[in-house]
N, C-alpha and C positions, 0 to 999 in steps of 0.2 A: 422612609426613604422617598417614596412617590411625591409626598408633599414638597420636601426640598427640590426636587426636579420641577414640579410645578410652579414654585414660587420663583426658581431661577429662570424659567421659560417666561414668565410675566414681567420680571425685571429686564431682561433681554429686550423682549418686545418694547416695553417702556422706553428703554434707552434708544432702541431704533427710532421709535416715533419722535424723540427729542432731537435726534440727529438729522431729520428730515430737515433740509432747506425749505423756508417758507413758500418760495415760489415752486416747489415741486408737487405740493397737494396742500389742499385746506381741507378739513373735515368738520363735521358738525361738533365734534368734542372741543376741537380748538376754539372754534366760533362761540360756543357756549360758555366755555370757560372765560374768554375775553369779555363777554358782556353779562356775565350772571351778576355782577356788582350794580347793574344798571335797572335791574327789576323794580327796585322800590320807585324809582323814577318813573318808569314806563307803566307801572300799574297805578300810579298816582298817589302812593303813600309817602313820596318824598317832593318836596317842591323843586329841587334842583338835584342834577345827577351827582352823585358822589365823586370824589377824586379817583377813587379807584375804578369806578366806571368808565372816566375819561381815559384813564391809563389804559383800560381794555380796548376803548375805542381806537386809541394810537397803535395798541399791539395788532389790533385786527387790520389796520390800515398798512402795516408793515407786512403782513402775511398775504395780503390779497394784491397779486402783481399782474397776474396774466388774466384774459378773459374768462377762462375756466375757473380760476381762483375765485373772481368776482361772481361768476354765476352760482358757483357751489356755495360760497358764503351767503349769498342772498337767498338762496333756496334753505340753508340751514336757519337763517334768520326768519324765514316765513313758517318754517316748520315749528320752530320753538314759540313763535307768537301765537300759532293756531292752538297749543297746548294751554295757553294762558289767556281765558276768555275775558279777562278784566283788563287787558293790555289796551292803552290809550294810544290811537293811532297817531295823533297830534304829537304826543311827547316821543314816540318812537321816530318819526321823522325829523324832529327838532335836535334829536340827540347829538349827531355830528357837530351841528353848529354850536349848541350849547357847550361843548367840549372843545369848540375851536380847532376841530380836526375833521374837515369835511372828507368824506370818502368818495372814492370814484364810481361808487354804486349807490343807489337809494336803499335806505332801510324802511322797509313797508311791508305789511302782512298781504298787500293787495297788488303788488308790483310784478309784471312778468319778467322773471330773472333771465330768461332766454332772449330777452330783447337787449341785453347788456352787450355793447360793442366789443 
């Protein structure tokens, strides 16, 4: 019985997360999911970003509306990049342009996210 209750709680929390409007909050899970298909390109194992990667960039662009969203997403990208030592900085910064989806904040592991207006 306890397992069923725990599963129901997890399902309800997941549904609540999905119901949150993008401009209400951006978290690292959302950012990571949006960009996970980009890993082969930013680590140099793929010459071009996959279409799923570019779809994730477009999705991320739609999620980051406010200054807080932009700063949060920027910090999530920096955090993820710090966990992957083989990330190519040039590939990361070129990603939005390669996908034809410029973001309103830079993607870089060295950028000061607090300077985003």
